[in-house]
C-alpha positions as CSV (number, residue, x, y, z in Angstrom):
1,M,-56.5,9.0,48.5
2,S,-58.8,8.4,45.6
3,T,-59.1,4.9,44.2
4,T,-58.9,4.7,40.4
5,P,-60.8,2.0,38.5
6,T,-57.4,0.3,37.8
7,I,-56.5,0.1,41.5
8,K,-60.1,-1.1,42.3
9,A,-59.6,-3.9,39.7
10,I,-56.3,-4.9,41.3
11,L,-57.8,-5.0,44.8
12,T,-60.6,-7.2,43.5
13,K,-58.0,-9.6,42.1
14,I,-56.0,-9.6,45.4
15,S,-59.2,-10.3,47.3
16,G,-60.0,-13.4,45.2
17,A,-56.5,-14.8,45.1
18,G,-55.1,-17.6,47.3
19,R,-51.4,-18.0,46.5
20,I,-49.8,-14.8,45.2
21,L,-46.4,-14.2,43.5
22,V,-44.6,-10.9,43.6
23,A,-41.7,-10.6,41.1
24,S,-39.5,-7.9,39.5
25,H,-36.9,-7.7,36.8
26,E,-33.6,-9.5,36.4
27,G,-30.5,-7.7,37.6
28,P,-32.7,-5.9,40.1
29,D,-32.1,-2.3,41.3
30,G,-33.2,-0.8,44.5
31,D,-36.7,0.1,43.3
32,A,-37.3,-3.4,41.9
33,I,-36.3,-5.3,45.0
34,A,-37.7,-2.9,47.6
35,S,-41.1,-2.7,45.8
36,T,-41.2,-6.4,45.6
37,L,-40.6,-6.8,49.3
38,A,-42.9,-3.9,50.2
39,L,-45.9,-5.5,48.4
40,A,-45.0,-9.1,49.5
41,N,-44.6,-8.1,53.2
42,A,-47.8,-6.0,53.2
43,L,-49.9,-8.8,51.6
44,R,-48.5,-11.3,54.0
45,E,-49.3,-9.1,57.0
46,A,-52.9,-8.8,55.5
47,G,-53.2,-12.6,55.7
48,K,-52.3,-13.6,52.1
49,Q,-50.0,-16.5,51.1
50,V,-47.3,-14.7,49.2
51,V,-44.0,-15.7,47.5
52,A,-41.4,-12.9,46.7
53,Y,-39.3,-13.8,43.8
54,N,-36.4,-12.5,41.7
55,V,-34.5,-14.7,39.2
56,D,-31.2,-13.0,40.3
57,G,-32.0,-12.8,44.0
58,V,-31.4,-9.8,46.3
59,P,-28.3,-7.7,45.6
60,E,-25.8,-7.7,48.5
61,A,-26.3,-4.0,49.1
62,L,-30.0,-4.5,49.8
63,D,-29.9,-7.6,52.0
64,F,-30.8,-5.5,55.0
65,L,-34.4,-5.0,53.7
66,P,-37.1,-6.7,55.7
67,G,-38.1,-9.9,54.0
68,A,-34.9,-10.2,51.9
69,R,-34.1,-13.6,53.4
70,E,-37.5,-14.9,52.4
71,L,-37.2,-13.9,48.7
72,V,-36.5,-16.9,46.4
73,S,-34.8,-17.3,43.1
74,T,-36.5,-20.5,42.0
75,L,-40.3,-21.2,41.9
76,D,-42.4,-24.2,42.9
77,G,-46.1,-24.7,42.3
78,S,-48.6,-22.4,40.7
79,F,-50.1,-19.1,41.7
80,D,-53.6,-17.6,41.5
81,L,-52.2,-14.2,40.8
82,G,-48.8,-12.8,39.9
83,F,-47.5,-9.3,40.2
84,V,-44.6,-8.2,38.0
85,L,-43.1,-4.9,39.2
86,D,-40.9,-2.4,37.5
87,A,-40.0,-4.8,34.6
88,G,-40.9,-3.0,31.4
89,E,-41.1,-6.4,29.7
90,L,-42.3,-9.8,30.9
91,R,-39.2,-11.6,29.8
92,R,-37.2,-9.6,32.3
93,A,-39.0,-11.3,35.2
94,G,-37.7,-14.7,34.2
95,P,-39.1,-17.6,32.1
96,Q,-41.2,-19.2,34.8
97,V,-43.4,-16.3,35.9
98,A,-46.0,-16.4,33.1
99,E,-46.4,-20.2,33.0
100,R,-47.0,-20.4,36.8
101,C,-49.5,-17.6,37.2
102,R,-53.2,-17.9,36.3
103,A,-53.3,-14.1,36.0
104,L,-50.7,-11.4,35.8
105,I,-50.7,-7.7,36.9
106,N,-48.1,-5.4,35.5
107,I,-47.2,-2.4,37.8
108,D,-44.6,-0.2,36.3
109,H,-43.4,3.4,35.7
110,H,-41.3,2.9,32.6
111,P,-42.4,4.5,29.3
112,H,-43.4,2.0,26.6
113,S,-44.0,-0.7,29.2
114,E,-45.2,-4.0,27.5
115,P,-48.9,-4.6,28.2
116,F,-48.4,-8.2,29.2
117,G,-50.8,-8.2,32.2
118,E,-54.5,-8.9,32.6
119,I,-54.2,-5.5,34.3
120,N,-51.5,-3.1,33.3
121,W,-51.1,-0.2,35.7
122,V,-48.3,2.0,34.2
123,D,-47.7,5.5,35.4
124,E,-44.7,7.2,33.7
125,G,-45.0,10.1,36.1
126,A,-44.4,8.1,39.2
127,S,-41.0,8.6,40.8
128,A,-40.7,4.9,41.5
129,T,-42.7,1.7,41.4
130,G,-42.4,1.9,45.2
131,A,-44.6,5.0,45.1
132,M,-47.3,3.1,43.2
133,I,-47.1,0.3,45.8
134,Y,-47.7,2.9,48.5
135,R,-50.8,4.2,46.6
136,L,-52.1,0.6,46.2
137,L,-51.7,-0.2,49.9
138,S,-53.3,3.1,50.9
139,A,-56.3,2.5,48.6
140,A,-56.6,-1.0,50.1
141,E,-56.5,0.5,53.6
142,I,-53.8,-2.0,54.4
143,A,-51.9,-0.8,57.5
144,I,-48.3,0.0,56.6
145,S,-45.9,-1.5,59.2
146,R,-42.4,-0.2,59.8
147,E,-41.0,-3.2,57.8
148,V,-43.1,-2.3,54.8
149,A,-42.3,1.4,55.3
150,V,-38.6,0.7,55.2
151,C,-39.0,-1.0,51.8
152,I,-41.2,1.8,50.3
153,Y,-38.7,4.5,51.5
154,T,-35.8,2.5,50.0
155,A,-37.5,2.1,46.7
156,I,-38.1,5.8,46.4
157,L,-34.6,6.7,47.7
158,A,-33.0,4.4,45.2
159,D,-34.9,5.5,42.1
160,T,-34.6,9.3,42.8
161,G,-30.9,9.0,43.4
162,S,-31.3,10.0,47.0
163,F,-33.8,12.7,45.9
164,R,-31.2,14.2,43.5
165,Y,-32.9,13.3,40.2
166,S,-35.6,15.2,38.4
167,N,-38.2,12.5,39.3
168,A,-37.9,13.5,43.0
169,D,-41.4,15.1,42.8
170,P,-43.6,16.3,45.7
171,E,-45.2,12.9,46.0
172,A,-41.8,11.3,46.5
173,F,-41.1,13.6,49.4
174,R,-44.6,13.2,50.9
175,I,-44.4,9.4,50.8
176,A,-40.8,9.5,52.3
177,A,-42.0,11.8,55.1
178,A,-45.0,9.4,55.8
179,M,-42.6,6.5,56.0
180,V,-40.3,8.3,58.4
181,E,-43.4,9.0,60.5
182,K,-43.9,5.2,60.6
183,G,-40.5,4.7,62.1
184,V,-38.1,4.6,59.2
185,S,-34.6,5.9,60.0
186,P,-33.2,7.7,57.0
187,W,-29.7,7.2,58.4
188,D,-30.2,3.4,58.8
189,I,-31.4,3.1,55.2
190,A,-28.6,5.3,53.8
191,S,-26.0,3.4,55.9
192,G,-27.3,0.1,54.6
193,M,-27.3,1.2,51.0
194,Y,-24.2,3.4,50.7
195,E,-21.9,2.7,53.7
196,N,-21.9,-1.0,53.7
197,Q,-19.8,-1.8,50.7
198,A,-17.7,-4.9,50.1
199,A,-14.0,-4.2,49.6
200,K,-14.0,-5.9,46.3
201,R,-16.5,-3.3,45.0
202,L,-14.0,-0.6,45.6
203,Q,-11.2,-2.7,44.1
204,L,-13.3,-3.1,41.0
205,L,-14.1,0.6,41.0
206,A,-10.4,1.4,41.0
207,K,-10.0,-0.6,37.8
208,V,-13.2,0.8,36.2
209,L,-12.1,4.4,36.8
210,Q,-9.0,3.8,34.8
211,T,-11.2,3.2,31.7
212,L,-12.8,6.7,32.1
213,T,-13.1,8.6,28.8
214,V,-14.5,12.1,28.2
215,S,-15.3,13.3,24.7
216,S,-13.4,16.2,23.2
217,C,-16.5,18.4,23.6
218,G,-16.7,17.4,27.3
219,R,-20.4,16.5,27.1
220,L,-20.1,12.7,27.0
221,G,-18.3,10.5,29.5
222,S,-18.0,6.7,29.9
223,V,-16.5,3.9,32.0
224,A,-16.4,0.2,31.4
225,V,-16.0,-3.1,33.2
226,T,-14.9,-6.4,31.6
227,E,-15.4,-10.0,32.7
228,A,-11.6,-10.0,33.4
229,M,-12.0,-7.2,35.9
230,L,-14.7,-9.1,37.7
231,R,-12.6,-12.2,37.9
232,E,-9.5,-10.3,39.1
233,T,-11.4,-8.7,41.9
234,G,-13.9,-11.4,42.7
235,A,-16.7,-8.9,42.3
236,G,-20.0,-9.6,40.5
237,P,-22.4,-7.5,38.3
238,E,-24.3,-6.4,41.4
239,H,-21.2,-4.6,42.6
240,T,-21.3,-2.3,39.5
241,D,-24.5,-0.5,40.5
242,G,-24.0,3.2,40.5
243,F,-20.7,3.2,38.5
244,V,-22.3,5.2,35.7
245,N,-22.7,8.1,38.1
246,Y,-19.0,8.7,38.1
247,P,-18.7,10.0,34.5
248,R,-22.2,11.6,35.0
249,S,-20.8,13.7,37.9
250,I,-18.2,15.3,35.7
251,R,-18.7,19.0,35.1
252,G,-20.1,19.6,31.6
253,V,-21.0,16.0,30.9
254,E,-24.6,15.7,29.6
255,V,-24.7,12.0,28.9
256,A,-22.8,9.2,30.8
257,L,-22.3,5.6,29.6
258,F,-21.4,2.5,31.4
259,F,-20.3,-0.5,29.4
260,R,-20.5,-3.9,31.2
261,Q,-19.4,-7.1,29.5
262,V,-22.1,-9.8,29.7
263,K,-20.5,-12.4,27.4
264,D,-17.6,-12.7,25.0
265,Q,-19.0,-10.4,22.3
266,A,-21.7,-8.4,24.1
267,F,-21.9,-5.5,26.5
268,K,-24.8,-4.1,28.5
269,V,-24.8,-0.3,28.1
270,G,-26.2,1.9,30.8
271,F,-27.2,5.4,29.7
272,R,-27.7,8.4,32.0
273,S,-28.7,11.8,30.8
274,K,-28.9,15.1,32.7
275,G,-32.1,16.0,30.9
276,R,-31.6,17.4,27.5
277,V,-31.0,14.1,25.7
278,D,-33.6,11.4,25.6
279,V,-31.5,8.3,26.2
280,G,-34.6,6.1,26.6
281,S,-35.4,6.5,22.9
282,L,-31.9,5.5,21.9
283,A,-31.9,2.5,24.2
284,R,-35.2,1.3,22.7
285,A,-33.7,1.7,19.2
286,L,-30.9,-0.6,20.4
287,G,-33.4,-3.2,21.6
288,G,-33.4,-2.1,25.3
289,G,-35.6,0.3,27.2
290,G,-35.9,2.8,30.0
291,H,-36.7,6.4,30.9
292,H,-35.8,9.7,29.3
293,N,-32.8,10.1,31.7
294,A,-31.9,6.5,32.5
295,A,-32.0,3.5,30.2
296,G,-30.1,0.4,29.1
297,A,-29.6,-2.0,26.2
298,V,-27.3,-4.9,25.2
299,V,-25.1,-4.3,22.2
300,D,-23.1,-7.1,20.4
301,G,-19.4,-6.7,19.7
302,D,-16.1,-6.2,21.6
303,L,-15.6,-3.3,23.9
304,E,-14.0,-1.0,21.3
305,E,-16.7,-1.8,18.7
306,V,-19.5,-1.2,21.1
307,R,-18.0,1.9,22.6
308,A,-17.4,3.5,19.2
309,S,-20.8,2.6,17.9
310,V,-22.8,3.8,20.9
311,I,-20.7,7.0,21.4
312,A,-21.3,7.9,17.7
313,K,-25.1,7.6,18.3
314,V,-25.0,9.7,21.4
315,E,-22.8,12.3,19.8
316,A,-25.4,12.6,17.0
317,L,-28.1,13.2,19.6
318,L,-26.0,15.8,21.4
319,G,-25.5,17.7,18.2
320,P,-23.1,20.7,17.8
321,E,-22.2,22.5,21.0
322,V,-24.3,25.7,21.4
323,E,-22.5,28.9,22.5
324,V,-24.1,30.4,25.6
């Protein structure tokens, strides 16, 4: 695998660093946590002193990952080097990261990623940040153990929607195959991620599906969760991961929305597109960010206000229905 000047610069920084921090964004998804643990585990195995960090910790569905128990949600001391993975913006990694690191490296695959690092390695074409970590470790000629392989495979599996999304490119399959060759069991990973649910998640899902709406044109679907639903079921925000895929799965729906209450008068909106509509640009216009097909933003207001406002904006992007 060829080593780009950017990767060479990153390897030089790693070589000269003593204590290293590896962090990712708040409310972490599978790619964020698995990439964090893949890099942290690999650097530890290479003899480095490494702390894996996430301000919100490891989601319950990913606590099977090697190194998950060592990940911390509070920081002590300073670091010679900090990696911020999959974040898009530095603020999403938490307020302590920048002040505790002498140098930062930003590794990301989100479009319009904020250039906050001393080195900014952003590849919008990468299927997952986990794929970029694989490239980095390969260029460094760091042996990939089964534990690291499990994390890399999980990162790619999560961000490609189990290889169902358009970002499931040839590289994603090649890396996945290489990780299986290193001992990863696809069944074990799939079982850990998708067949190990807490009962309260399904109880919450039952309530969320009652909020399902589909536009009159049939091309826009949405669901919502309120703080009251979370209290009633004992579930947390981490249990809502993937809920947006239910309206997305409806025949004819082009854009799916998931509204999750984050405070009294604010909702986090998750956007999913099947390809024609660029929901990333809409999310950025609302102060958020993301990809063409997957994005998010926080919008102020009560549920009905936020839903009406966002749906109107999405319908404008959808435009009139075209007869085929």
